[in-house]
DSSP file (Angstrom, degrees, kcal/mol; ACC not computed):
  #  RESIDUE AA STRUCTURE BP1 BP2  ACC     N-H-->O    O-->H-N    N-H-->O    O-->H-N    TCO  KAPPA ALPHA  PHI   PSI    X-CA   Y-CA   Z-CA
    1    1 A X     >        0   0    0      0, 0.0     4,-2.1     0, 0.0     5,-0.2   0.000 360.0 360.0 360.0 -36.1    0.0    0.0    0.0
    2    2 A X  H  >  +     0   0    0      1,-0.2     4,-2.5     2,-0.2     5,-0.2   0.875 360.0  54.6 -63.8 -35.8    2.9    2.3    0.7
    3    3 A X  H  > S+     0   0    0      2,-0.2     4,-3.1     1,-0.2    -1,-0.2   0.909 106.8  50.4 -63.1 -41.9    4.2    1.8   -2.8
    4    4 A X  H  > S+     0   0    0      2,-0.2     4,-2.7     1,-0.2    -2,-0.2   0.924 112.3  46.4 -63.3 -44.9    0.9    2.8   -4.3
    5    5 A X  H  X S+     0   0    0     -4,-2.1     4,-2.5     2,-0.2    -1,-0.2   0.914 114.4  47.7 -64.9 -42.7    0.7    6.0   -2.2
    6    6 A X  H  X S+     0   0    0     -4,-2.5     4,-2.6     2,-0.2     5,-0.2   0.934 113.4  47.8 -63.0 -46.6    4.3    6.8   -3.1
    7    7 A X  H  X S+     0   0    0     -4,-3.1     4,-2.4     1,-0.2    -2,-0.2   0.919 113.0  48.2 -61.4 -44.5    3.8    6.2   -6.8
    8    8 A X  H  X S+     0   0    0     -4,-2.7     4,-2.6    -5,-0.2     5,-0.2   0.914 112.3  49.2 -62.5 -43.2    0.6    8.3   -6.8
    9    9 A X  H  X S+     0   0    0     -4,-2.5     4,-2.4     1,-0.2    -2,-0.2   0.920 112.7  46.7 -63.3 -44.4    2.3   11.1   -5.0
   10   10 A X  H  X S+     0   0    0     -4,-2.6     4,-2.4     2,-0.2    -1,-0.2   0.887 112.7  50.4 -65.7 -38.3    5.3   11.1   -7.3
   11   11 A X  H  X S+     0   0    0     -4,-2.4     4,-2.4    -5,-0.2    -2,-0.2   0.933 111.9  46.4 -64.9 -46.3    3.0   11.0  -10.4
   12   12 A X  H  X S+     0   0    0     -4,-2.6     4,-2.4     1,-0.2    -2,-0.2   0.905 113.0  50.1 -63.7 -41.3    0.9   13.9   -9.2
   13   13 A X  H  X S+     0   0    0     -4,-2.4     4,-2.1    -5,-0.2    -2,-0.2   0.919 111.2  48.9 -63.2 -43.3    4.0   15.9   -8.3
   14   14 A X  H  X S+     0   0    0     -4,-2.4     4,-1.6     1,-0.2    -2,-0.2   0.903 112.3  48.3 -63.8 -41.3    5.5   15.2  -11.8
   15   15 A X  H  X S+     0   0    0     -4,-2.4     4,-0.7     1,-0.2    -1,-0.2   0.896 112.4  47.4 -67.9 -39.4    2.3   16.2  -13.5
   16   16 A X  H  < S+     0   0    0     -4,-2.4     3,-0.3     1,-0.2    -1,-0.2   0.844 112.4  50.2 -72.3 -31.1    1.9   19.4  -11.6
   17   17 A X  H  < S+     0   0    0     -4,-2.1    -1,-0.2     1,-0.2    -2,-0.2   0.779 100.0  64.4 -75.1 -26.5    5.6   20.3  -12.2
   18   18 A X  H  < S-     0   0    0     -4,-1.6    -1,-0.2    -5,-0.2    -2,-0.2   0.765 106.0-133.7 -69.3 -23.1    5.3   19.7  -15.9
   19   19 A X     <  -     0   0    0     -4,-0.7     2,-0.4    -3,-0.3    -2,-0.1   0.475  10.5-130.6  82.2 137.8    2.8   22.6  -16.1
   20   20 A X        -     0   0    0     -4,-0.2    -1,-0.1     1,-0.1     3,-0.0  -0.989  11.4-168.4-122.8 129.4   -0.5   22.8  -17.8
   21   21 A X  S    S+     0   0    0     -2,-0.4     2,-0.3     1,-0.0    -1,-0.1   0.655  71.1  30.6 -92.1 -16.5   -1.3   25.8  -20.0
   22   22 A X  S  > S-     0   0    0      1,-0.1     4,-1.8     0, 0.0     5,-0.1  -0.886  80.2-111.2-137.3 166.4   -5.0   25.1  -20.4
   23   23 A X  H  > S+     0   0    0     -2,-0.3     4,-2.2     1,-0.2     5,-0.1   0.868 120.1  56.0 -64.1 -36.7   -7.9   23.7  -18.6
   24   24 A X  H  > S+     0   0    0      1,-0.2     4,-2.1     2,-0.2    -1,-0.2   0.898 104.9  52.2 -62.6 -40.0   -7.9   20.9  -21.1
   25   25 A X  H  > S+     0   0    0      2,-0.2     4,-2.3     1,-0.2    -1,-0.2   0.884 107.4  51.9 -63.2 -39.3   -4.3   20.1  -20.3
   26   26 A X  H  X S+     0   0    0     -4,-1.8     4,-2.6     2,-0.2     5,-0.2   0.924 108.9  50.9 -62.4 -44.4   -5.2   19.9  -16.6
   27   27 A X  H  X S+     0   0    0     -4,-2.2     4,-2.2     1,-0.2    -2,-0.2   0.898 110.3  48.8 -60.4 -41.8   -8.0   17.5  -17.4
   28   28 A X  H  X S+     0   0    0     -4,-2.1     4,-2.4     2,-0.2    -1,-0.2   0.899 111.6  49.8 -65.9 -40.0   -5.6   15.3  -19.4
   29   29 A X  H  X S+     0   0    0     -4,-2.3     4,-2.2     2,-0.2    -2,-0.2   0.908 111.4  48.0 -65.4 -41.4   -3.0   15.3  -16.6
   30   30 A X  H  X S+     0   0    0     -4,-2.6     4,-2.3     2,-0.2    -1,-0.2   0.897 111.5  51.3 -65.0 -40.0   -5.6   14.4  -14.0
   31   31 A X  H  X S+     0   0    0     -4,-2.2     4,-2.0    -5,-0.2    -2,-0.2   0.922 111.2  46.4 -63.6 -44.2   -6.9   11.6  -16.2
   32   32 A X  H  X S+     0   0    0     -4,-2.4     4,-2.1     1,-0.2    -1,-0.2   0.862 111.1  52.7 -69.0 -33.5   -3.4   10.2  -16.8
   33   33 A X  H  X S+     0   0    0     -4,-2.2     4,-2.4     2,-0.2    -1,-0.2   0.910 108.5  51.0 -65.1 -41.2   -2.6   10.4  -13.0
   34   34 A X  H  X S+     0   0    0     -4,-2.3     4,-2.5     1,-0.2    -2,-0.2   0.894 109.8  49.5 -61.8 -40.8   -5.8    8.5  -12.3
   35   35 A X  H  X S+     0   0    0     -4,-2.0     4,-2.6     2,-0.2    -1,-0.2   0.894 110.7  50.3 -65.7 -38.9   -4.8    5.8  -14.8
   36   36 A X  H  X S+     0   0    0     -4,-2.1     4,-2.4     2,-0.2    -2,-0.2   0.908 111.8  47.4 -65.7 -41.4   -1.4    5.5  -13.2
   37   37 A X  H  X S+     0   0    0     -4,-2.4     4,-2.4     2,-0.2    -2,-0.2   0.918 112.8  49.2 -65.0 -43.4   -2.8    5.2   -9.7
   38   38 A X  H  X S+     0   0    0     -4,-2.5     4,-2.5     2,-0.2    -2,-0.2   0.913 111.3  49.5 -62.6 -42.7   -5.3    2.6  -10.9
   39   39 A X  H  X S+     0   0    0     -4,-2.6     4,-2.0     1,-0.2    -1,-0.2   0.914 111.8  48.3 -62.5 -43.2   -2.5    0.7  -12.6
   40   40 A X  H  X S+     0   0    0     -4,-2.4     4,-1.2     1,-0.2    -1,-0.2   0.879 111.4  50.1 -64.4 -38.0   -0.4    0.8   -9.5
   41   41 A X  H  X S+     0   0    0     -4,-2.4     4,-0.6     2,-0.2    -2,-0.2   0.895 110.2  49.7 -68.1 -39.9   -3.3   -0.4   -7.4
   42   42 A X  H >< S+     0   0    0     -4,-2.5     3,-0.7     1,-0.2    -2,-0.2   0.866 109.9  51.8 -66.7 -34.9   -4.0   -3.3   -9.7
   43   43 A X  H 3< S+     0   0    0     -4,-2.0    -1,-0.2     1,-0.2    -2,-0.2   0.763 104.4  57.3 -71.7 -24.3   -0.4   -4.3   -9.6
   44   44 A X  H 3<        0   0    0     -4,-1.2    -1,-0.2     1,-0.2    -2,-0.2   0.601 360.0 360.0 -82.4 -11.4   -0.4   -4.2   -5.8
   45   45 A X    <<        0   0    0     -3,-0.7    -1,-0.2    -4,-0.6    -2,-0.1   0.509 360.0 360.0 -66.7 360.0   -3.2   -6.8   -5.6
């Protein structure tokens, strides 16, 4: 579980540091972060 939280935190930090210029870009970043978290959670099962 700690790995999932760490991975999610690092992913979110990376996405926020990469910068989004538009609202659409923010939505895409949030969507990709969600997929990464879901993937990490599925891998931890």
